[in-house]
N, C-alpha and C positions, 0 to 999 in steps of 0.2 A: 709939508709939516715934516720934520725928521723924528727918527727914532733915537730913544736913548737906550744903550746897552750898559747895562752896571755890571762890571765884572766883580766876582768875589773869589769864590773857592773853584775857579774856571778858568784859569789864567792860560788859555790856549785859544787857537782859532779853528783847528779842525775837529770833527765830531762835536760840534756846539750847538745843540738847540734851539737856546735862547738866541744866539746870532741869527741862525736860518728864521726863526719867527720875527725878529726885529727886522731883518731886511725884507720881508714878506708883509710885514704890517699895514704898508700903503701901497696900493697897486700903481699908484703914479709917481713914487718916488722910492728908491733904497738908500736914501741919506741916513746914516746913522752915527751917531757920537759916540764913541767909547770912553768909559770913563772907569776910575775905581777910585774908592773914599776909603782913605784912610781913618779908620775910627781911633781915637785916642785911647777909649776903653779896651778895645782889642790890641792896640801897640802895648799898653802898660800889662797886659796879661800873657804877652808872648815872651818866651824865651828869646835870646839874642840870635841864634842859630834859626829858629824859625822865622824871625824877622830879616836874616839873611837872605834865607831862601825865597821869601816872598820877595824882598827886594830885587833879588836877580832875576826872578821869573818875571816881575813886572818890567825890567828894563828890556828883557828879552822880547816880551809881548808887545812893547813899545816900539823896538826895533821892527818887528814884524810887521806891523801897522805903519811903518814908515814916518815914526815919531808922531802919530796921530791919536795919542791917546793922553785922556784928561786924568791927571791925578790930583786930588783936593785930600786936605784935611779936614775932620770935623763929624759933626752927629750926621749920619745918613739922613735922618728924618728931615734935617735942616738943607743939607747941600745938594741932596737929589732933589727936592723940591724946588729949590732955586735955581738948579740947573736946568731941569725941564722947564721952568719959567721963562728963564731968559732964551732959551733957543726955540720955544713954541714946541716942545715936544708933542707929537701926537701919541706916545705911549713908552712907557718904560718897561723894559725888559731884562730878566733875571732867570739864573738857574734855582729852583727851589732849595730852600735851605730848611732842613727838617730839626734842627737842633734848638735848644729851648731858647738862646738868647737870639739867633737868627729869625724865628719866629716872630718872637716879639718884637723885635727891630723892625721885621718887613711890615709887620702891622701897623706900626706907628709911620713908617713911610708912605703905607697906602692911604692913611687918612690924611697926612700932610700934602699928597699930591693932588686930592679932591678930585676932580673929574677926569684926572688925566689917570687911565689904568695901568696898574702894575701887573704885568704879565708874566708868571710864572711858567717855565716851560725846561722840561728835563731836570734832572738831578745828578748829583755825584756818583750815583750806584748803580751798580747793574738792574737791581729791582729796587724801587724807592720804598722807604717806610710806610707802612700801611697797606702795600699792595698784598703782601703775604701774610693771610691770618687764617684761622681755624674754619670750617665749614659754619659756624655761629658767629662769624666775622669779629672774634675777640682775638688777641694778639696771641702768639706763641710763647710760652714762657722758658721751653726747652729747646736747645739748638737743633738736635737730631730730626725731630717731626719738622720744624721750620726749613731745614734743609730739604727734605724730601718735597716738599711743598714748593720751596723756591725753585728747585730744579725742574719741577712741573710746569712752573709758572713762565719761565724763561725770560727772554729780554728782546727789548727791539734793535734792530741794526743801526749801526753807526749813522748821526745827521751828517748830511751832505753840507758842508760850511767850511769855508777858508777865508783867506784874506782878501780874495776877489769875490766875496758874497755880497759884499755892500759896498756903496760909495761913501768912504770914511770921511766924515766933517775934519776941518783942522780945530784944533781946539784953540788955535790963536784966534780965531774968527769969533769964539763966544766972549772974548774981553774978560774970561776969569781966570784969577791968578791960580797956578799951577803951586804945587809944592815940591820939595825934594823927596825922591823914592828912597826908602829906608836904606842905609847902607853902614850898619855897625861894625864893619871892618873884621868880621868873622870869617875864617877860612874853613870852607864846608868840605866834605870830604867826597861829595859828588856834585856835577854841575846841575844848575836848575834850568827851567824852561821846557818850552815844548819840544823843540828839537833834541835836547838832550834827553829828555823822557823817551821818545820814540827811539831814540839809537840805544839806549841802556834795556828796553825792551827786545828789541831786535836782537842784541847780543845774548841776552838771556835766553831766548826762543833758540839761537843757534848753538847754544854751548852749555845753557844749564838746566833746562827745563826738561828733559829726557831724564835728569839725574835728581831731579828734584824731590821724588818721595823719597829717595833714599839718603840724599845730603841735606835737606833742610833743617833736620836737628841737629847736625855738627858744626858748631861755631868755629871750629878750627879749618873748616873748608869754606871754601866760596860757593857756597850752594844756596844760596836766596837770590831774589830778583833784584833786591835794594829798589823796589819801585813805590815804597810806602809813602815817601814824601812827595813822589809826584802826583799820587793818589789824594794825598791830603790837602795840596794847593792845585788839583786838577789841573796839570799842565799835560794830562793824558787822561782820558776817559776810560772806565775799565772795558765799555765795549769795543774800543778801539783795540785793546788788548788781546781780548779774546774772539774777535771777529772772524779770525783765520786760524783758530786752535781747534785741531782735531781733539775733542773731549775723551777720547777712549785710552790713549796711553795713561800709564800710572801716574807719569809727572803732572800732566795735564788736570786729570783728575784731582790731584792733590792741590794743585794751585787753585782751581776753581773752588773748592771746599773752603780755602782761605778766604776768598772774595765772598764766599757767602757769610763767612763769620764776620767778615767787615759790615755786609748787610743786616746781618741780625743783630750786633751791636748797635748800629743806627737805629734799627727799628725799636729795640729794646729802650733807647735813650727817648726816642719820639714819643712812644706809650707810656713810659714812666720818667718824666723830665726830672722828678728829683732824686733818680738814681745816679745822678752825674757827682753828686757828693755825699750822699746818705745811702745807707745800705738799701740795696734792691729788697732783699729779704729782710724784713723788719724783726723777724724772730732773733735775728742777731745783735738788734741795738743793745740788749742788755749784756754782752758778753763783758768780761774784764779787759781793758787794755792798759798800757803803761804810758804816762804821760809826764813822769815826774823827772828830776834834773837827771837820774842816771839813764832813764830813757833818751833823753835828749842827747846824752854823752854817745851810747849806742847809735843812736841816729847820725850823729856825726861820723863815727867810724863807717858805718855802711855806707853814707855819700862820697865818703872819701877812699872806699876800697881799702879799709884798714881793720877788717874783722878777723883777720887770721883764717878766712876759709879761702882757699885760693881761687875756687871757680867763682864764688861771689866777688870778689875782690876784683878779679879779671874782667867781668863784667862791668862793674861799677866803675873802674878806671877808663874801659873802652868809652862809656857814656861820657864820662866828663872830658875825655881827650878828644871824640869826634862827635857827640853827638846822637849817636847810633849803638845800640846794644841787640844783639842777635836774640830772635824771640824765645827760642829756649832758654837763654840765659835770663831774660825779662821776668820768665816764669819761675826760674830758681831763686833771683834776688829779691822777688815780690814774695813768695813763700817764705824766704828767710826773714825779711823784716816784720811779717805778720806772725809767723807761727814759731820762730826761734827767737826773736827779740819782742815780741809780743806789742808792736807799735802799730797805731792806727793805720789802714791802708791809705788814708787820705793823704797822709804824710809822705808816702812814697809815690803817691800818683801826682801830687803837687809837684816833687822833684823831678818826676820824669817829664812832665808837661815844661817845667822851665829848661831841661837839658835837652830832650830828644828835637831833632830837626822834622821829626814825621808826627809829632805829638797831635794827637787826634783825641778830642774828647769822650766821643763814644767808645772808641777801639781801647784807649787807654783806660779810662774809669772801669768799663766792664772786664776788660781783661785783669785788670787788679780786683774786681770782687769776684772774679772766678778763683785767683789764688787764695785769697782771704776766706772763701766760703761762704760770703755774704751774697753772691750774685745768683745766677740762672742754672747754675750745675745743680743736678737732681740730688747728688749726694757727696757733698764735697768736705764736710768738716773733717774727715779722717786723713786726707790727703796732705801729708807732710813731707815735701821734697827733702831728702838726705843730700847736701849739697856735694858731700866726698864722692859718694856713688855716682850722683849725676855726672860730676867731672870725669869719674873714671869711664862712664857709659858713653857720653857725649863728647869728650875729649880725651880719648884713649891715650895719645901719645904725649898728652900734655902741652902741645905745641900752642893752644889758645892762651892757657894760663900764662906760660913763659912769654908769650908776645907781650901781654898786658901789665904782668908782674914782674918788673926787671930783678928783683930781689932773688928770683926763683929761677932765673934763666940757666945757672949752673947747675940746678936739681935735675937729675935725670928721671925718667918716668917711674921707676921702681921708688926712687925718694920722694917723689909725690905722692905716690900710694900710701907710702909709711907716714906721712905727713911730716918730711924733714923740713926744719925751718933754721935758715941761715940766719946769722945775725944780721939785724935791721928788719927782718919780718916780725910783725906782732905775733903773739900767741892767739887761740882762738877767743874771742869775747865773750862766748858761751859755750855749754856743753850740749851738743845737738840733742843727744840721748834724753838728757834730762827736760830739755825745752820742748821736746817733742811731747812727752809725758804731761808736760805743764799745759800746752796748748790743748791737747785732749781733754784734759781735765776741763779747762776753760769752756770749751765748746760744749761738753756734755752737760755742765753745770748749768746751762741754759735752757735744756731740754725738758 
């Protein structure tokens, strides 16, 4: 009786606990059928770049399996139960999903499988949601104490798994009709798949990790790992990344802290699933936001990088053109949308998920709420980033701005600092000083 391995956000063969469990599930057999279910609901909610990265990763996984990957389309509670029945599966193996939709979906699949067990082994995180809690077993609401406990908890060693871990069944033997792997025709700015993930990580460790603590906030430099999309789709496990990492140098410590933030936001979503689209801090539910016709006009200026604030516009144009935005810039453009334009953070979060290749619900939504002041930060309401000063600090020569805003390429550093605007570049859509005061007034009014 073969085991069924259902891939989701774990599109790799190395360091794959669910694969190891599937191969060991029957002492008399290591036969495993690998499958992926394209859920139309998730397809409809995914931006084209995320679908492209998914499709490219699936094609690579299928190649790594010698073509022995069954890809079908439909509701998982229907398709997984049908596949398990057709092959007489002894068990169905998955990496555990902690997001609200994933938990709901997996429970429906578990019910549909009946007596066939749905076995969850491992997760996409260094430390899975629910493992790091206070001494009274309640969840942490602030990152810093979570980080201390997270660091003390530690994580397991990488799982021993690979293409040769199982005897892979040929999907052609199942008589199940396969579907086409998504290919929206989008050109990505980085390759997908497990081999690409490992290559990218090795290159960063060799050339960027030592400088990470100094360069990570500089969008004009190549100072980040660019591993976020690989982590989103599980083409590499974070344990693989940190297994041989010396945690003492400043760069490694800074990077581990970012991975802890990823685990923290996953835990926040796990414990407070409504925070995906609603304020985590409900005290802010009554804050005044703008949603009228003029607000929608300002939103379009923000989306298209036509706000007249060069650092903001550079980030928004980078996002539209590449599906990526530097994390420091993400904070600046998010603060600008919420606190200069007074728009709902949900508008910006939805646009990011539509555009980002690495769009991850937990990190995206709670990163937005951190900027909006409605999330887990201890004292957030008075933080209003000045986009001009942020540009001067983190793009000191203006190279990032000139790269993404061609209207300003002839403007030198001094001109950018003085706010020089050549013909064709829009004037500021708002006055920052005025809107900062208005944002603080609105925040204080709900106190």
